[in-house]
C-alpha positions as CSV (number, residue, x, y, z in Angstrom):
1,X,12.4,-47.2,-60.2
2,X,13.2,-46.8,-63.9
3,X,16.0,-44.3,-64.5
4,X,14.5,-41.8,-67.0
5,X,15.1,-38.1,-67.4
6,X,13.8,-35.5,-69.9
7,X,15.3,-32.3,-71.4
8,X,12.2,-30.4,-72.6
9,X,12.1,-26.7,-73.5
10,X,9.1,-24.6,-72.7
11,X,8.6,-24.0,-76.4
12,X,8.2,-27.8,-77.0
13,X,5.7,-28.1,-74.1
14,X,3.8,-25.1,-75.4
15,X,3.6,-26.6,-78.9
16,X,2.2,-29.9,-77.6
17,X,-0.6,-27.9,-75.9
18,X,-1.2,-25.9,-79.0
19,X,-1.5,-29.0,-81.2
20,X,-3.9,-30.8,-79.0
21,X,-5.9,-27.8,-78.0
22,X,-6.1,-25.9,-81.2
23,X,-9.2,-25.1,-83.2
24,X,-10.0,-27.3,-86.2
25,X,-10.0,-25.6,-89.6
26,X,-11.4,-26.5,-93.0
27,X,-9.9,-29.0,-95.4
28,X,-6.6,-27.6,-96.8
29,X,-6.8,-25.6,-100.0
30,X,-6.2,-27.4,-103.4
31,X,-3.0,-25.5,-104.0
32,X,-1.5,-26.0,-100.5
33,X,0.3,-29.0,-99.0
34,X,0.3,-29.3,-95.2
35,X,2.4,-32.0,-93.6
36,X,2.8,-33.1,-89.9
37,X,6.4,-34.2,-89.2
38,X,8.9,-34.1,-86.5
39,X,11.2,-31.3,-87.5
40,X,12.9,-30.5,-84.2
41,X,16.2,-31.8,-85.6
42,X,16.6,-28.7,-87.8
43,X,19.5,-26.5,-86.6
44,X,20.1,-24.5,-89.7
45,X,18.9,-24.2,-93.3
46,X,22.3,-23.3,-94.8
47,X,23.0,-26.2,-97.2
48,X,26.7,-26.0,-96.3
49,X,25.9,-26.8,-92.7
50,X,22.5,-28.7,-92.7
51,X,23.0,-32.3,-91.8
52,X,19.7,-33.5,-90.3
53,X,16.7,-35.4,-91.8
54,X,14.1,-32.7,-91.8
55,X,16.6,-30.1,-93.0
56,X,17.5,-32.4,-96.0
57,X,13.8,-32.3,-97.0
58,X,13.8,-28.5,-97.1
59,X,17.1,-28.2,-98.9
60,X,16.1,-30.7,-101.6
61,X,13.0,-28.6,-102.4
62,X,14.8,-25.2,-102.3
63,X,18.1,-25.7,-104.0
64,X,19.3,-27.1,-107.3
65,X,22.6,-28.9,-107.6
66,X,25.0,-29.7,-110.4
67,X,23.6,-33.2,-110.5
68,X,20.7,-34.5,-108.5
69,X,19.4,-38.0,-107.5
70,X,16.5,-39.8,-108.9
71,X,14.8,-41.7,-106.0
72,X,13.3,-44.2,-108.4
73,X,16.6,-45.1,-110.0
74,X,19.2,-45.8,-107.3
75,X,21.2,-48.0,-109.7
76,X,22.4,-44.8,-111.5
77,X,21.7,-42.4,-108.6
78,X,22.6,-39.2,-110.2
79,X,21.3,-37.3,-113.2
80,X,21.6,-33.8,-114.7
81,X,20.2,-30.8,-112.8
82,X,21.8,-27.3,-113.0
83,X,24.6,-29.0,-115.1
84,X,23.1,-30.4,-118.2
85,X,26.2,-32.5,-119.1
86,X,29.8,-33.3,-118.0
87,X,33.0,-34.8,-119.3
88,X,35.6,-36.8,-117.4
89,X,39.3,-36.5,-118.2
90,X,41.3,-39.5,-119.3
91,X,43.0,-39.8,-115.9
92,X,39.6,-39.7,-114.1
93,X,40.6,-36.8,-111.9
94,X,38.9,-33.9,-113.6
95,X,35.2,-33.5,-114.3
96,X,34.0,-30.5,-116.4
97,X,30.4,-29.6,-116.1
98,X,28.4,-27.5,-118.6
99,X,25.8,-25.4,-116.9
100,X,22.1,-25.4,-118.0
101,X,21.3,-22.1,-119.6
102,X,18.3,-19.9,-118.8
103,X,17.9,-21.0,-115.2
104,X,17.4,-18.2,-112.6
105,X,17.6,-18.0,-108.8
106,X,14.5,-17.0,-106.8
107,X,16.0,-13.5,-106.7
108,X,15.9,-13.3,-110.5
109,X,19.7,-13.6,-110.8
110,X,20.9,-16.0,-113.4
111,X,22.4,-19.4,-112.3
112,X,26.0,-19.4,-113.5
113,X,29.1,-21.5,-113.3
114,X,30.5,-18.8,-111.0
115,X,27.7,-19.5,-108.5
116,X,28.5,-23.2,-108.6
117,X,32.2,-22.4,-108.1
118,X,31.3,-20.1,-105.1
119,X,29.0,-22.7,-103.6
120,X,31.4,-25.6,-103.5
121,X,34.3,-23.4,-102.5
122,X,32.2,-21.9,-99.7
123,X,31.2,-25.3,-98.4
124,X,34.9,-26.3,-98.2
125,X,36.0,-23.0,-96.6
126,X,33.3,-22.9,-94.0
127,X,34.1,-26.6,-93.1
128,X,30.9,-27.3,-91.2
129,X,29.9,-30.8,-90.2
130,X,29.0,-32.2,-93.7
131,X,32.1,-30.7,-95.3
132,X,33.8,-34.1,-95.3
133,X,31.6,-35.1,-98.2
134,X,33.6,-32.7,-100.4
135,X,36.9,-32.6,-98.6
136,X,37.4,-36.3,-98.9
137,X,38.3,-35.6,-102.6
138,X,41.3,-33.5,-101.5
139,X,39.6,-30.1,-101.6
140,X,40.9,-27.7,-98.9
141,X,40.4,-24.0,-98.2
142,X,44.0,-23.5,-99.4
143,X,43.6,-25.2,-102.8
144,X,39.9,-24.6,-103.9
145,X,41.0,-21.7,-106.2
146,X,42.9,-24.2,-108.2
147,X,40.7,-27.3,-107.8
148,X,37.2,-25.8,-108.3
149,X,37.3,-23.4,-111.2
150,X,34.6,-21.7,-113.3
151,X,35.3,-20.7,-116.9
152,X,32.5,-19.1,-118.8
153,X,29.6,-21.6,-118.8
154,X,31.6,-24.5,-117.4
155,X,32.8,-25.6,-114.0
156,X,35.8,-27.8,-113.5
157,X,36.6,-29.8,-110.4
158,X,39.9,-31.7,-110.0
159,X,40.3,-34.3,-107.3
160,X,43.5,-35.4,-105.6
161,X,43.4,-38.9,-107.1
162,X,41.2,-41.0,-109.3
163,X,37.9,-42.1,-107.7
164,X,35.0,-44.0,-109.1
165,X,33.2,-41.3,-111.2
166,X,29.9,-42.5,-109.9
167,X,31.1,-41.9,-106.4
168,X,32.0,-38.3,-107.1
169,X,28.8,-37.5,-108.9
170,X,26.7,-39.2,-106.2
171,X,28.4,-37.1,-103.5
172,X,27.4,-33.9,-105.4
173,X,23.7,-34.9,-105.0
174,X,24.1,-34.5,-101.2
175,X,22.7,-31.5,-99.4
176,X,26.1,-29.8,-99.3
177,X,26.2,-29.9,-103.1
178,X,23.4,-27.2,-103.3
179,X,24.1,-24.2,-105.5
180,X,23.5,-20.9,-103.8
181,X,23.0,-17.4,-105.3
182,X,26.5,-15.8,-104.8
183,X,25.4,-12.2,-105.3
184,X,22.5,-12.5,-102.7
185,X,24.5,-14.5,-100.2
186,X,27.4,-12.1,-100.2
187,X,25.1,-9.1,-99.8
188,X,24.1,-10.7,-96.5
189,X,27.7,-11.6,-95.3
190,X,28.5,-10.6,-91.8
191,X,32.1,-10.5,-90.4
192,X,33.4,-12.8,-93.2
193,X,30.9,-15.6,-92.5
194,X,30.1,-16.0,-96.3
195,X,26.4,-15.5,-95.4
196,X,26.3,-18.5,-93.0
197,X,24.2,-16.6,-90.4
198,X,21.7,-15.2,-92.9
199,X,21.3,-18.5,-94.7
200,X,20.5,-20.3,-91.5
201,X,17.0,-18.9,-91.7
202,X,16.7,-17.7,-95.3
203,X,17.2,-19.2,-98.7
204,X,19.1,-18.3,-101.9
205,X,18.2,-21.2,-104.2
206,X,16.8,-21.9,-107.7
207,X,14.7,-24.9,-106.8
208,X,10.9,-25.4,-106.9
209,X,10.4,-23.6,-103.6
210,X,11.8,-20.8,-101.5
211,X,11.7,-20.5,-97.7
212,X,9.1,-18.1,-96.4
213,X,9.7,-18.8,-92.8
214,X,11.2,-21.2,-90.3
215,X,10.0,-21.2,-86.8
216,X,12.2,-23.7,-84.8
217,X,10.3,-26.6,-83.3
218,X,7.1,-25.2,-84.9
219,X,7.0,-25.0,-88.7
220,X,8.7,-24.5,-92.0
221,X,6.7,-22.6,-94.7
222,X,7.8,-22.6,-98.3
223,X,6.3,-20.9,-101.3
224,X,6.5,-22.1,-104.9
225,X,8.9,-20.8,-107.6
226,X,6.7,-20.1,-110.7
227,X,9.9,-19.9,-112.8
228,X,11.3,-23.3,-111.8
229,X,13.0,-24.7,-114.9
230,X,11.1,-28.0,-114.7
231,X,7.8,-26.2,-114.4
232,X,5.9,-24.4,-111.6
233,X,4.8,-26.8,-108.8
234,X,1.1,-27.5,-108.4
235,X,1.4,-26.9,-104.6
236,X,1.9,-23.2,-104.4
237,X,2.6,-23.4,-100.6
238,X,4.0,-26.1,-98.5
239,X,3.7,-26.0,-94.7
240,X,5.5,-28.6,-92.5
241,X,4.2,-28.5,-89.0
242,X,6.2,-29.9,-86.1
243,X,3.8,-32.3,-84.4
244,X,5.6,-34.6,-82.0
245,X,2.9,-37.1,-81.0
246,X,1.5,-39.8,-83.3
247,X,-2.0,-39.4,-81.8
248,X,-2.0,-35.6,-82.5
249,X,-0.9,-36.2,-86.1
250,X,-3.6,-38.8,-86.6
251,X,-6.3,-36.4,-85.2
252,X,-5.1,-33.6,-87.5
253,X,-5.3,-35.9,-90.5
254,X,-8.7,-37.2,-89.6
255,X,-10.0,-33.7,-89.2
256,X,-8.6,-32.6,-92.6
257,X,-6.3,-30.1,-91.0
258,X,-3.2,-31.7,-92.7
259,X,-2.7,-33.6,-95.9
260,X,0.1,-36.0,-94.7
261,X,1.0,-37.5,-91.4
262,X,4.6,-38.8,-91.4
263,X,5.2,-40.1,-87.9
264,X,2.2,-42.3,-87.0
265,X,3.0,-45.3,-84.9
266,X,1.8,-48.8,-85.9
267,X,-1.2,-48.6,-83.6
268,X,-2.4,-45.3,-85.3
269,X,-1.6,-46.7,-88.7
270,X,-3.8,-49.7,-88.0
271,X,-6.5,-47.5,-86.6
272,X,-6.6,-45.2,-89.6
273,X,-5.9,-47.7,-92.4
274,X,-9.6,-48.2,-93.3
275,X,-10.7,-44.7,-92.6
276,X,-12.6,-42.8,-95.3
277,X,-10.5,-40.5,-97.3
278,X,-7.2,-41.8,-96.1
279,X,-4.5,-44.0,-97.8
280,X,-1.3,-45.5,-96.4
281,X,1.9,-45.2,-98.4
282,X,4.9,-47.6,-97.6
283,X,8.5,-47.1,-98.7
284,X,11.6,-48.9,-97.8
285,X,13.9,-46.1,-96.7
286,X,17.7,-45.9,-96.3
287,X,17.3,-44.8,-92.7
288,X,18.9,-47.1,-90.1
289,X,18.2,-47.3,-86.4
290,X,21.3,-48.0,-84.3
291,X,22.8,-47.9,-80.9
292,X,26.5,-46.9,-80.4
293,X,28.9,-47.0,-77.5
294,X,31.5,-44.5,-76.6
295,X,35.0,-46.0,-76.8
296,X,36.3,-43.5,-74.3
297,X,34.4,-45.5,-71.6
298,X,36.8,-48.0,-70.0
299,X,34.2,-50.8,-70.0
300,X,32.4,-50.1,-73.2
301,X,35.6,-50.1,-75.1
302,X,36.3,-53.8,-74.4
303,X,35.7,-56.0,-77.4
304,X,33.7,-58.5,-75.4
305,X,31.4,-55.8,-74.1
306,X,30.9,-54.4,-77.6
307,X,29.8,-58.0,-78.6
308,X,27.6,-58.4,-75.5
309,X,25.7,-55.3,-76.2
310,X,24.6,-56.7,-79.6
311,X,23.2,-59.8,-77.7
312,X,21.2,-57.5,-75.4
313,X,18.8,-56.4,-78.1
314,X,15.4,-58.0,-78.7
315,X,15.4,-57.4,-82.4
316,X,12.5,-59.7,-83.2
317,X,10.4,-58.8,-80.2
318,X,10.6,-55.1,-81.1
319,X,10.0,-55.6,-84.8
320,X,6.9,-57.7,-84.1
321,X,5.4,-55.4,-81.5
322,X,5.7,-51.6,-81.3
323,X,7.7,-51.4,-84.6
324,X,5.4,-53.7,-86.5
325,X,5.3,-52.8,-90.2
326,X,7.6,-49.8,-89.8
327,X,11.1,-51.5,-89.5
328,X,12.7,-54.6,-90.7
329,X,15.7,-56.2,-88.9
330,X,19.0,-55.1,-90.5
331,X,22.4,-55.3,-88.9
332,X,24.6,-53.8,-91.5
333,X,25.6,-50.2,-92.3
334,X,24.6,-50.3,-95.9
335,X,20.8,-50.3,-96.4
336,X,19.1,-52.9,-98.6
337,X,19.1,-51.8,-102.3
338,X,22.6,-50.2,-102.1
339,X,25.6,-51.5,-104.0
340,X,27.4,-53.9,-101.6
341,X,24.5,-54.4,-99.3
342,X,24.2,-57.7,-97.4
343,X,21.4,-59.5,-95.5
344,X,23.4,-61.2,-92.8
345,X,21.8,-60.6,-89.4
346,X,23.7,-62.8,-87.0
347,X,22.7,-61.3,-83.6
348,X,19.6,-62.2,-81.6
349,X,18.6,-61.6,-78.0
350,X,20.8,-64.0,-75.9
351,X,21.0,-63.0,-72.2
352,X,23.2,-65.9,-71.2
353,X,25.7,-65.3,-74.0
354,X,25.9,-61.6,-73.1
355,X,26.5,-62.5,-69.4
356,X,29.4,-64.8,-70.4
357,X,31.0,-62.1,-72.6
358,X,30.7,-59.5,-69.8
359,X,32.2,-61.9,-67.3
360,X,35.1,-62.7,-69.7
361,X,35.7,-58.9,-70.0
362,X,35.8,-58.5,-66.2
363,X,33.0,-55.9,-66.1
364,X,32.5,-54.9,-62.5
365,X,29.1,-55.3,-60.8
366,X,26.9,-52.2,-60.8
367,X,28.1,-50.8,-64.1
368,X,26.0,-47.7,-64.9
369,X,25.8,-46.0,-68.3
370,X,23.9,-43.0,-69.7
371,X,22.0,-43.3,-73.0
372,X,20.9,-40.3,-75.0
373,X,17.7,-40.6,-76.9
374,X,15.7,-38.1,-79.0
375,X,12.2,-37.5,-77.9
376,X,10.4,-39.8,-80.3
377,X,8.1,-42.6,-79.2
378,X,9.6,-45.5,-81.0
379,X,13.2,-44.5,-79.9
380,X,12.1,-44.2,-76.3
381,X,10.5,-47.6,-76.5
382,X,13.6,-49.1,-78.1
383,X,15.7,-47.6,-75.3
384,X,13.4,-49.0,-72.6
385,X,13.5,-52.4,-74.1
386,X,17.3,-52.3,-74.1
387,X,17.3,-51.0,-70.6
388,X,15.3,-54.0,-69.4
389,X,17.7,-56.4,-71.1
390,X,20.7,-54.7,-69.6
391,X,19.2,-54.9,-66.2
392,X,19.1,-58.7,-66.5
393,X,22.9,-58.7,-66.7
394,X,23.5,-56.2,-63.9
395,X,23.9,-53.0,-66.1
396,X,22.0,-49.9,-65.2
397,X,21.1,-47.9,-68.3
398,X,20.0,-44.4,-67.4
399,X,18.0,-42.8,-70.3
400,X,18.2,-39.1,-71.0
401,X,15.5,-37.9,-73.4
402,X,15.7,-34.5,-75.1
403,X,15.1,-32.7,-78.4
404,X,17.1,-33.8,-81.4
405,X,19.3,-30.8,-81.2
406,X,20.0,-31.4,-77.4
407,X,20.9,-35.0,-77.8
408,X,22.8,-34.7,-81.1
409,X,24.8,-31.8,-79.5
410,X,26.1,-34.1,-76.7
411,X,26.6,-37.0,-79.1
412,X,28.7,-34.9,-81.4
413,X,30.7,-33.7,-78.4
414,X,31.5,-37.3,-77.4
415,X,29.8,-36.8,-74.1
416,X,27.3,-39.7,-74.1
417,X,28.2,-43.3,-73.0
418,X,25.6,-44.6,-75.4
419,X,23.6,-43.0,-78.2
420,X,20.4,-44.4,-79.7
421,X,19.5,-42.8,-83.0
422,X,18.9,-43.0,-86.7
423,X,21.1,-42.4,-89.7
424,X,20.1,-41.8,-93.3
425,X,22.3,-41.8,-96.5
426,X,23.5,-38.4,-97.8
427,X,23.8,-39.7,-101.4
428,X,23.1,-42.9,-103.3
429,X,26.5,-44.5,-103.1
430,X,27.8,-47.1,-100.6
431,X,30.5,-44.7,-99.5
432,X,27.9,-42.5,-97.9
433,X,27.6,-44.9,-95.0
434,X,31.0,-46.7,-95.1
435,X,32.6,-43.2,-94.9
436,X,30.7,-42.4,-91.7
437,X,30.3,-45.7,-89.8
438,X,33.7,-47.3,-90.7
439,X,36.0,-44.4,-91.4
440,X,37.9,-42.2,-89.0
441,X,41.2,-40.9,-90.2
442,X,41.8,-38.8,-87.1
443,X,40.4,-40.1,-83.7
444,X,41.8,-37.2,-81.7
445,X,39.6,-34.8,-79.8
446,X,41.2,-32.0,-81.7
447,X,39.7,-33.3,-85.0
448,X,36.5,-31.6,-83.9
449,X,32.8,-32.6,-84.2
450,X,33.1,-34.3,-87.6
451,X,30.4,-36.0,-89.5
452,X,32.1,-39.4,-89.0
453,X,30.0,-41.5,-86.7
454,X,33.1,-43.5,-85.9
455,X,34.7,-40.3,-84.5
456,X,31.7,-39.5,-82.4
457,X,32.1,-42.8,-80.7
458,X,35.9,-42.4,-80.4
459,X,36.5,-45.5,-82.4
460,X,39.7,-45.6,-84.6
461,X,38.2,-48.4,-86.8
462,X,41.3,-50.5,-86.8
463,X,42.2,-51.2,-90.5
464,X,38.8,-50.4,-91.8
465,X,39.6,-46.8,-92.7
466,X,42.2,-48.0,-95.1
467,X,39.8,-50.5,-96.6
468,X,37.2,-47.7,-97.1
469,X,39.8,-45.6,-98.8
470,X,40.5,-48.4,-101.2
471,X,36.9,-49.1,-102.0
472,X,36.2,-45.5,-103.2
473,X,38.9,-45.7,-105.8
474,X,38.0,-49.2,-107.2
475,X,36.6,-48.8,-110.7
476,X,35.3,-52.3,-111.2
477,X,31.7,-52.3,-109.8
478,X,31.6,-55.9,-108.7
479,X,35.0,-55.7,-107.0
480,X,33.9,-52.5,-105.3
481,X,30.7,-54.2,-104.1
482,X,32.6,-57.1,-102.6
483,X,35.0,-54.7,-100.8
484,X,32.0,-53.2,-99.0
485,X,30.7,-56.6,-98.2
486,X,34.0,-57.5,-96.6
487,X,34.1,-54.2,-94.6
488,X,30.6,-54.9,-93.2
489,X,31.5,-58.4,-92.1
490,X,34.4,-57.0,-90.0
491,X,32.3,-54.1,-88.8
492,X,29.4,-56.3,-87.6
493,X,31.7,-58.3,-85.3
494,X,34.1,-55.6,-84.0
495,X,32.5,-52.2,-84.1
496,X,30.9,-50.3,-81.2
497,X,27.7,-50.0,-83.3
498,X,24.7,-52.2,-82.9
499,X,22.7,-51.6,-86.1
500,X,19.2,-52.9,-85.6
501,X,16.7,-51.9,-88.1
502,X,16.0,-50.4,-91.5
503,X,13.0,-48.2,-91.8
504,X,9.8,-48.9,-93.8
505,X,8.3,-45.4,-93.7
506,X,4.5,-45.5,-93.5
507,X,2.9,-42.2,-94.3
508,X,-0.8,-41.5,-94.0
509,X,-2.3,-39.3,-96.7
510,X,-5.6,-37.8,-97.6
511,X,-6.7,-39.7,-100.6
512,X,-6.6,-36.6,-102.9
513,X,-2.8,-36.3,-102.5
514,X,-1.0,-37.8,-105.4
515,X,2.7,-38.5,-106.3
516,X,4.1,-38.0,-102.8
517,X,7.3,-39.8,-102.1
518,X,9.5,-39.7,-99.0
519,X,12.5,-40.4,-101.3
520,X,12.7,-44.1,-100.9
521,X,16.2,-45.2,-99.9
522,X,17.6,-41.6,-99.9
523,X,15.4,-40.1,-97.3
524,X,14.4,-36.8,-98.9
525,X,10.9,-35.8,-100.2
526,X,10.2,-34.0,-103.4
527,X,7.2,-31.8,-102.8
528,X,7.2,-30.3,-106.3
529,X,5.9,-33.6,-107.7
530,X,2.8,-33.6,-105.5
531,X,-0.7,-32.8,-106.9
532,X,-4.2,-32.9,-105.5
């Protein structure tokens, strides 16, 4: 019997019934965009805390930032947004931003340098999961009054040492760099939480959209901001519906009930590719699919076992079957197109080599591990394929399937023996992944549920943390790129991560939908660019 368990809430089950049993409605209005997507990973809409894929899509469309990324120009990455310009001091430690004048929040309040000061200080003080993106520059709750300072129409940030300027600016394009309306947020503060509870379900931004409602595991509805400084969006309302199953998304698209289906499997893509009124969009994304192994486990922490696990994955078989057209083999933590990315993929399915490594490590017969997997078809199929390979070397892999929130919660608490999941870049700089996969300055349990994936797997990274620290301060671009190549070479061989695939996102669209992009390598959509 295959070991397989599920953690499903009644709400999720009810939603599945509603989607498959609902009544069809007319084609969506010309000024409305309706999207089917898996959004069960959203746990909060506060940009100081949001750290999941679907949440990033929402924040990107609701909030402005000092600088923002251009998904079509990853070589530069960042560009002006709420800050129209900036200057860097001679020592490279201080950046002074001049705010764009005349921009207002959805509330009507003006966007000021004081709001930017409050937003960045708030993110550091709250110290939620993504806070490391800012605190890595030496910002702390104790020093933000001196290191993040507004003065009239300018905001100055001062880092603890010189970093590559491009690295700092790219980090500010991350979700946590969103600028919130200080006046509105503090009007909704409860017990000193700086508006964290209120912002989890509301918005206080200046972007092209504002949140009308978020119903967990059901939908997010956004309405347009007619005063958006770049111009009012053509789509006056955006509704993202949580639809778990590929077949249900396809049916909704074919009926005209939705404009975009974002999670169709290869079979449904093939089945709908030549359908009237439908087009398929393909983009190489920065999202990586990986398996990781908890180094608290006495057997999984052995170097030979870490190696063996990478030879128990049928990379080619999965790519050419149920992942066909939607993933390419990639075994490195930097996605293709990023500075320092490499194409070395040394691991293949090799049962005999894995057996030899396990024997060398002295792994006892009957080893059993638990793998946590989000309820998504392709991830479950990947897990089952790995389960079958492990059975051939005497390892029982029990699969626990749950919602993204359930599985991520256990992963972040270091409770799972194995985790199968996906990771997408937070900003267009190589440090975004080096600083999560290969960096872990404090491996103690007391460090808390940080955003470092290395920490979640209880891996102290050896000397890689120091190498990552060195790479972020290197000003020579080619030298910096080579440093990341070297880090990845060590990581491939020695880490408890088996990186397997890079995503090629295939979206199915009604043919009247124009200018939709999922963000290319950055993994965040820009709904305000869409027209019909």
